[in-house]
C-alpha positions in Angstrom: -0.1 -0.1 0.0 2.0 2.9 -1.2 -0.3 5.5 1.0 2.2 5.4 3.9 5.3 7.6 4.3 7.0 4.2 4.8 6.0 2.7 1.6 7.0 5.8 -0.4 10.1 5.9 1.1 10.8 2.0 0.4 9.5 2.7 -3.2 12.4 5.5 -3.7 15.1 3.6 -1.7 14.3 0.5 -4.2 14.3 2.8 -7.4 18.1 4.2 -6.4 21.3 2.6 -7.5 22.9 0.1 -5.7 26.2 0.0 -4.6 28.3 -0.7 -7.4 29.7 -4.0 -6.0 27.0 -5.2 -4.0 27.3 -9.1 -2.9 23.9 -8.7 -1.3 20.8 -10.6 -3.0 18.3 -8.3 -4.6 16.2 -10.2 -1.9 17.9 -9.5 0.9 18.5 -6.0 -0.2 14.9 -5.3 -0.6 14.1 -6.8 3.2 17.0 -4.5 4.4 15.6 -1.7 2.8 12.0 -2.4 3.8 13.5 -2.0 7.5 15.4 1.1 7.2 12.6 2.7 5.4 9.8 1.6 8.2 12.3 3.0 10.9 13.1 6.0 9.0 9.0 7.0 8.9 8.7 6.0 12.7 11.7 7.7 13.8 11.6 11.2 12.1 8.2 11.2 13.3 9.1 11.9 17.1 12.2 14.1 16.7 11.6 17.2 18.7 14.2 19.6 17.4 12.5 19.2 14.1 10.3 22.4 13.8 9.0 21.4 10.2 6.8 18.9 8.4 8.0 15.5 9.9 7.9 14.1 6.2 10.4 16.4 5.0 13.0 15.3 8.0 11.9 11.6 6.9 13.1 12.4 3.6 16.5 14.6 4.6 17.2 11.1 6.5 16.7 9.1 3.3 19.1 11.4 1.3 21.6 11.4 3.9 21.8 7.7 4.6 21.9 6.8 1.0 24.4 9.1 0.0 26.8 8.7 3.2 26.7 4.8 3.4 27.3 4.6 -0.5 24.1 3.8 -1.7 23.2 1.8 1.5 26.4 -0.2 1.8 25.8 -3.4 3.5 29.2 -3.2 4.9 28.4 0.7 6.0 25.1 -0.8 7.8 26.7 -3.6 9.6 29.9 -1.7 10.9 32.4 -3.3 9.0 33.3 0.1 7.2 33.6 2.8 9.4 34.0 6.2 7.4 36.4 9.3 8.0 39.3 6.9 9.6 37.0 5.5 11.9 35.1 8.4 12.9 31.9 7.8 11.2 29.4 5.2 11.9 26.3 3.5 10.8 24.4 4.7 7.4 24.5 8.4 8.3 28.0 8.0 9.0 27.4 10.2 12.0 30.5 11.4 14.0 30.7 11.3 17.9 29.8 14.6 19.3 27.7 16.4 22.6 24.6 15.8 20.7 25.0 12.4 20.4 25.9 10.2 23.6 29.1 8.2 22.9 27.2 4.6 23.9 24.6 5.5 21.6 27.1 6.6 18.7 29.2 3.1 19.2 25.6 0.9 19.1 24.7 2.7 16.0 25.9 0.3 13.9 24.7 -3.1 12.8 21.7 -4.4 10.5 19.4 -5.1 13.6 16.3 -3.3 13.9 17.3 -2.0 17.6 21.1 -0.6 16.0 19.2 0.9 12.5 16.7 2.3 14.9 19.6 4.1 16.9 21.3 5.0 13.6 18.5 6.5 12.1 17.6 8.4 15.4 21.0 10.1 15.7 21.1 11.0 11.7 17.9 12.4 12.6 18.9 14.7 15.3 22.0 15.8 13.9 20.1 17.2 10.5 17.4 18.8 12.9 20.4 20.5 14.9 22.0 21.5 11.3 19.0 22.7 10.3 18.5 24.8 13.5 21.7 26.2 13.4 21.9 27.1 9.5 18.3 27.9 8.6 16.3 28.8 12.0 12.8 28.2 12.9 11.0 31.2 11.4 11.1 30.5 8.2 10.0 27.3 6.0 12.4 24.6 4.7 13.1 25.4 1.2 15.9 23.9 -1.3 18.3 26.9 -0.3 17.7 26.2 3.5 18.0 22.3 2.8 21.3 23.1 1.4 22.6 24.7 4.3 21.2 22.0 6.5 23.2 19.4 4.4 26.5 21.4 4.4 26.2 21.4 8.2 25.5 18.2 8.2 28.2 17.0 5.8 31.1 19.2 7.3 30.2 19.6 10.8 31.0 23.3 10.8 29.6 25.1 7.6 26.6 26.2 6.8 27.6 27.0 3.2 24.8 25.7 0.8 27.1 26.4 -2.4 29.1 23.3 -1.5 28.6 20.5 -4.2 27.5 17.9 -1.7 25.2 20.3 -0.2 23.5 21.3 -3.5 23.5 17.8 -4.9 21.7 16.5 -1.7 19.5 19.6 -1.7 18.4 19.0 -5.2 17.6 14.9 -4.5 15.6 16.2 -1.6 13.6 19.2 -3.1 12.5 16.8 -5.8 11.4 14.1 -3.5 9.6 16.2 -1.1 8.0 17.9 -4.1 7.0 15.0 -5.6 5.7 13.8 -2.0 3.4 16.5 -1.5 2.0 16.2 -5.1 1.2 12.4 -4.0 -0.7 13.1 -0.8 -4.2 12.6 -0.7 -6.3 15.8 -0.1 -9.2 14.8 2.2 -12.2 17.2 1.0 -12.8 19.8 3.5 -15.6 22.3 3.8 -13.4 25.0 1.8 -12.5 22.5 -1.0 -15.7 20.5 -1.4 -17.6 21.6 -4.6 -21.0 22.0 -4.1 -23.8 21.2 -6.4 -24.5 23.8 -8.6 -28.3 25.1 -8.3 -30.0 24.1 -11.2 
């Protein structure tokens, strides 16, 4: 059923290119992506630092984890590969930082649902903190704001939305969020319900 956020996230994740040298079977990858996208939908719905539409955070987490993990590579997910010289963990390639307790960070690698949940939670927290620092909460999150958020998330310091990685991720996020909004089913309300013509 493609009307749930998790199903839409899964449909997009499955449509994205897989890692170059994947040894994972298509059935195993689909099962793993189903769990990842379900967890993204669940964990981003409760991130208290995020002040915009929670679906926008879900798409930002999908973009970040896809890009940071090298297209959802299994060896990144299970913790065999740690990026940035061993300082970046899990699908989001998150660094230990004051916002993320050491124990939570260490336990964020692994393909179990519990480890994946910790990974997605700290990725969402880091993205929300980057957005709060570089976008602020008084304006809507648009493509330029998303670029600043992705810059801060990727560099840890800079809000420069013109960085190539920030521009690429914000373009992908903007496309996915626009497509998602267009597909949402609008429930009729008194304001948009057509009244029968009086003839």
